[in-house]
C-alpha positions in Angstrom: 23.8 -53.3 -14.0 26.6 -51.5 -16.6 29.0 -48.9 -15.4 27.2 -46.3 -17.3 24.2 -47.0 -15.3 26.1 -47.0 -12.3 27.7 -43.6 -13.2 24.0 -42.4 -14.2 22.6 -43.4 -10.8 25.8 -42.0 -8.7 25.1 -38.7 -10.4 21.8 -38.4 -10.1 22.2 -39.6 -6.2 24.4 -36.7 -5.7 22.3 -34.1 -7.4 19.6 -35.3 -5.0 21.3 -35.0 -2.0 22.9 -31.6 -3.3 19.3 -30.4 -3.9 17.9 -32.0 -0.5 20.8 -30.0 0.9 20.1 -26.5 -0.5 16.4 -27.3 0.7 17.3 -27.9 4.3 19.8 -25.2 4.5 16.8 -22.5 3.4 14.6 -24.0 6.0 17.0 -23.6 8.8 17.4 -20.1 7.5 13.8 -19.4 7.5 13.5 -20.8 10.8 16.2 -18.6 12.2 14.5 -15.7 10.7 11.2 -16.9 12.7 13.3 -17.2 16.1 14.7 -13.8 15.7 11.4 -12.2 15.2 10.2 -14.3 18.1 13.0 -13.3 20.1 12.8 -9.6 19.6 9.1 -9.7 20.4 9.7 -11.0 23.5 12.8 -8.4 24.5 9.9 -5.9 23.6 7.3 -7.4 26.4 10.2 -7.8 28.9 11.0 -4.0 28.1 7.4 -3.0 28.8 6.9 -5.0 31.8 10.1 -3.3 33.4 8.8 -0.1 32.5 5.4 -1.0 34.3 7.3 -1.9 37.2 9.0 1.3 37.2 5.6 3.3 37.5 3.9 0.6 39.8 6.3 -1.2 41.9 4.5 -2.5 44.3 1.8 -4.4 41.3 2.3 -8.3 39.8 5.8 -8.2 41.9 4.2 -11.2 44.0 1.9 -13.5 44.3 0.2 -16.1 46.5 0.3 -19.9 45.8 -2.1 -22.5 47.9 -2.2 -26.0 46.8 
């Protein structure tokens, strides 16, 4: 293998790794955005449950378990 071919191979490998890194970063950004949306939905559900308990404190606070 000639020096030119090695240089070309190394350069192409670096470009490929750089592109894969950019794609990975973009995917992680999308996943983070999705987690943020799901987290805010969970907070809204918890707040709604707290509101319900303040109106009806004796409903849904306890449950019996039989095995």
